[in-house]
C-alpha positions as CSV (number, residue, x, y, z in Angstrom):
1,M,43.5,-27.0,-1.3
2,K,41.7,-24.4,0.9
3,R,38.4,-25.2,-0.8
4,G,38.8,-29.0,-0.2
5,L,39.6,-28.3,3.5
6,F,36.6,-26.0,3.7
7,L,34.3,-28.7,2.2
8,I,35.6,-31.4,4.6
9,I,35.0,-29.0,7.6
10,V,31.4,-28.3,6.4
11,F,30.8,-32.0,5.9
12,L,32.0,-32.8,9.4
13,I,29.8,-30.1,10.9
14,V,26.7,-31.4,9.0
15,V,27.4,-35.0,10.1
16,T,27.8,-33.8,13.7
17,I,24.5,-31.9,13.6
18,I,22.6,-34.9,12.1
19,F,24.1,-37.2,14.8
20,L,23.1,-34.9,17.6
21,I,19.6,-34.6,16.3
22,M,19.3,-38.4,16.0
23,R,20.6,-38.8,19.5
24,Q,17.9,-36.6,21.1
25,S,15.8,-38.7,23.5
26,V,12.4,-39.7,22.5
27,Q,9.8,-37.5,24.3
28,S,6.5,-38.8,25.7
29,T,4.0,-38.0,28.4
30,V,3.1,-39.9,31.5
31,Q,-0.4,-39.2,32.8
32,F,-1.2,-40.4,36.3
33,V,-5.0,-41.2,36.6
34,D,-6.5,-38.3,38.5
35,G,-3.1,-36.8,38.9
36,P,-0.2,-34.9,37.3
37,T,1.2,-35.2,33.8
38,V,5.0,-35.5,33.4
39,A,7.0,-34.9,30.2
40,V,9.5,-37.8,30.0
41,E,12.5,-38.8,28.1
42,I,12.2,-42.5,27.1
43,A,15.1,-44.8,27.9
44,D,14.2,-48.0,26.1
45,D,17.6,-49.4,25.0
46,A,20.6,-50.6,27.0
47,S,22.8,-47.6,26.3
48,E,20.1,-45.1,27.3
49,Q,19.3,-47.1,30.4
50,T,22.9,-47.3,31.4
51,Q,23.3,-43.5,30.9
52,G,20.0,-42.7,32.6
53,L,20.0,-39.2,34.1
54,A,23.8,-39.2,34.7
55,G,25.2,-35.8,33.6
56,H,21.6,-34.6,33.0
57,A,20.5,-31.1,34.2
58,P,18.2,-31.2,37.3
59,L,14.6,-32.0,36.6
60,D,11.7,-29.7,37.3
61,D,8.3,-31.1,38.6
62,Q,6.9,-31.7,35.1
63,Q,9.9,-33.6,33.8
64,G,11.2,-37.2,34.2
65,M,12.9,-40.1,32.6
66,L,10.9,-43.3,31.9
67,F,12.8,-46.6,31.6
68,V,10.8,-49.1,29.6
69,W,11.3,-52.9,29.1
70,P,9.2,-55.4,27.2
71,N,8.8,-57.7,30.2
72,R,8.7,-57.5,34.0
73,E,11.9,-58.3,35.8
74,A,13.7,-57.4,39.0
75,R,15.7,-54.3,38.0
76,T,18.6,-52.6,39.8
77,F,19.2,-48.9,39.9
78,W,22.0,-46.8,41.2
79,M,23.0,-43.1,41.2
80,K,26.3,-43.3,39.3
81,G,27.1,-39.9,37.7
82,M,24.1,-38.2,39.2
83,T,24.3,-34.6,40.4
84,F,20.8,-34.2,41.9
85,A,18.4,-36.2,44.1
86,I,15.4,-38.0,42.6
87,D,12.3,-40.1,43.4
88,I,12.3,-43.6,41.8
89,I,8.8,-44.8,41.0
90,W,8.6,-48.6,40.3
91,I,5.9,-49.5,37.8
92,A,4.4,-52.9,36.7
93,D,1.9,-52.9,33.9
94,G,0.9,-49.3,34.4
95,K,0.5,-49.5,38.2
96,V,2.8,-48.0,40.8
97,I,4.1,-50.8,43.0
98,G,6.8,-49.0,44.9
99,I,8.4,-45.6,45.5
100,E,11.9,-44.6,46.6
101,T,11.8,-41.0,47.8
102,N,14.5,-38.4,47.9
103,V,17.3,-40.7,46.6
104,E,20.4,-38.6,47.0
105,S,23.2,-38.3,44.5
106,P,26.7,-39.5,45.5
107,I,28.9,-36.9,47.2
108,D,31.8,-37.7,45.0
109,D,33.0,-40.4,42.5
110,D,34.7,-42.4,45.2
111,D,31.4,-43.0,47.1
112,I,30.2,-46.6,47.4
113,L,27.0,-46.6,45.4
114,K,23.9,-47.9,47.0
115,S,21.7,-50.1,44.8
116,Y,17.9,-49.7,44.7
117,F,15.5,-52.6,44.0
118,P,11.8,-52.7,43.2
119,P,9.5,-54.6,45.6
120,A,8.5,-56.9,42.7
121,P,9.4,-57.3,39.0
122,V,8.7,-54.1,36.9
123,N,8.6,-53.2,33.3
124,M,8.8,-49.5,33.8
125,V,10.6,-47.1,36.1
126,L,10.0,-43.4,36.3
127,E,12.6,-41.1,37.7
128,V,11.4,-37.7,38.7
129,A,12.6,-34.7,40.8
130,A,13.1,-35.5,44.5
131,G,10.0,-34.9,46.5
132,F,7.7,-35.1,43.4
133,S,5.9,-38.2,44.8
134,Q,5.0,-36.5,48.0
135,R,4.1,-33.1,46.4
136,Q,1.9,-34.7,43.8
137,N,0.4,-37.3,46.2
138,I,1.7,-40.3,44.2
139,N,1.0,-43.6,46.0
140,I,1.4,-47.3,45.6
141,G,-1.5,-48.6,43.6
142,D,-1.8,-45.4,41.5
143,R,-2.3,-46.1,37.7
144,L,-0.7,-44.2,34.9
145,T,-0.7,-44.1,31.1
146,V,2.1,-43.4,28.7
147,F,1.3,-41.3,25.7
148,P,3.6,-40.9,22.7
């Protein structure tokens, strides 16, 4: 009986470890032309995009999250569950078309959440540490490439 219980516990631990490994975000690199490189987690499915950076540790200047879609559309972002401020960089076909700087996290869960919209349809959005865009001189019109 004890051996059977032990085997069940070991099995559950192994399954949990495999699940956690599989859930790790895909890592890629964003390279701004003549600018910085950012290591990014890719959010390319609905559950990852809904979760976003909510509950995530604060980003440093070389980290971000890149939201990717197959087509350009008007997207809506909010700061639900966020605990730190970010810059939101709106991207269409590898070109920066808008930047929201120093977007603050909500003070508490009862805050009315502000929605953020791109100036035109986008197929990528890059979230980076607050102030990154200014410190790294990222501007509308800048081009970038995503590397696996």
